[in-house]
C-alpha positions, 0 to 999 in steps of 0.5 A: 376294863371296868365301866361305871354301872348305870341303872337301866332305868336311868339309861332308859330315861336318858335315852328319851327325847329331851325337850328344850335346848341341848348342848352338843359336840360333833365328831366328824371325818368331814373330808371323807365324803360330802355329808358331814358338811351338811350335818355340821351346817344343819346343826349350826343352823339349828340354834333354836334346838341345840348349842354346838360347843365344839367340833372334833376332827376324826380320822379316816382312811380311804381314797380321799386320804393317805392314812388316818392321820392325813384324813383327820388333818384334811377333815380339820381343814374342811371344818375350818372352810365350812365355818369361814363360809358361815362366819363362825370363829374357830379358835377354841371351837375346832379341835384336832383328833386322833391320828390312829385308831384304838385298835385291837390293843385298845390303846386310847388316843390322846389329843386335843379333841379327846381332852376337850370331850372329857373336860366338857363331859365331866363338867356335865351332869346326868340331869343335863348330859352332853350330847355327842353327835358322832359321824365317823369312826368312833375312835375319839369317843372310845378313847375318851371313854377308855381314859375317863370311863365316868363320862358315860354317866354324863353323855348321850352318844348319837352315832351314825355307825353300822348297818341295821341289826337285821343286815347280814353284816355291819361292815359299814365305813364308820364302824369297820374303821375301828372295830375295837373302838366300836366294841367299846361303845356297844359294851360299856353301857353308855346311853347310845342312840344308833342310826344304822346306815344300810337298811335305815339311813340309806333312805336319806338321799338327795339328787343334783336337781333337788340340790340345784333347786334348794341348796345351790341358790342359798349363798356361798354356803349353799353353793359350797354344799351343792358343789361338794356333792356335784364333784363327788362322782368321777363321771360328769353324768348324774342322770338317775343318780342320788346320794345319801346324805347320811350324817344329817340323820343324827342331827335330825334325830335331835331336832325332832325324834319323830323324823327317825322313829326308833326302838329300845333294843339290847345292845348288839354284840359285835362279832369278830367277823363284823356281824351282829349277834343278839343277847337279850340280857345286855343293856338297852340302846335306842336304835332308829328304824327308819327316817322321814326323808322328806321332813328332814330335808324340808327342815334343812332347806328352810333353815338354809334359805333363812341363813342365806336370806 
């Protein structure tokens, strides 16, 4: 498929941290784990930096769903629960997404989330792009690109997906759910900020004692978030256990890029065996190299306490 050609200088300019307030949408498999809830709350609590215009429910399939369609529906319901706790209306704000993956036939999924993303992107401009925070399988975003390729000229995609480019494989949950969809975003030339999981964002961990101290006391929202982490393990014993809150990293990057130091690097080639290859002639993406765990959690705890106050 042919995609619009973006000049490398323009792509690099759009991958530079943008000052001022930005417009964002969030694509999330919210019930898949416990970290999406933190990320959505963090974005909504960061109103001085970003305006969240819409939230999309994304598909997932693991032990917490019976299939990708069920995962999407469970995520939609979890988003509504979270918004209710935060006193946020959901009408016209939360959209159901894909019930299946793009898959090897590159069949774009058509649904409310994909349509909304296309509409918002096409109403944007290269000078004022829409930031797409992707916290799930990239199906909704890849579908929108396949249906309307011109959106790559008007968005910046910030995706938690894959492992570090030095990792022996990239069979990370978000990426491996829809490998062909992931290949679309790495190949199409969209300005992409990649937050790798193992080797980078895996450092963004918290513990039950820390949550008990800084999150649990923060009203109904804090109790909900802490309870989600506490209930994540089957065993009641949490001694010497920590949990990465992976999905906060893309929000943190947009709040303050210094908390997620990154480099420009050629977009990796996603191989059939779900490993990386490097081709220095490919277009550039921005890839995070580390996370400042303490700064990110400190910012979140302060904002959560202010909300509860």
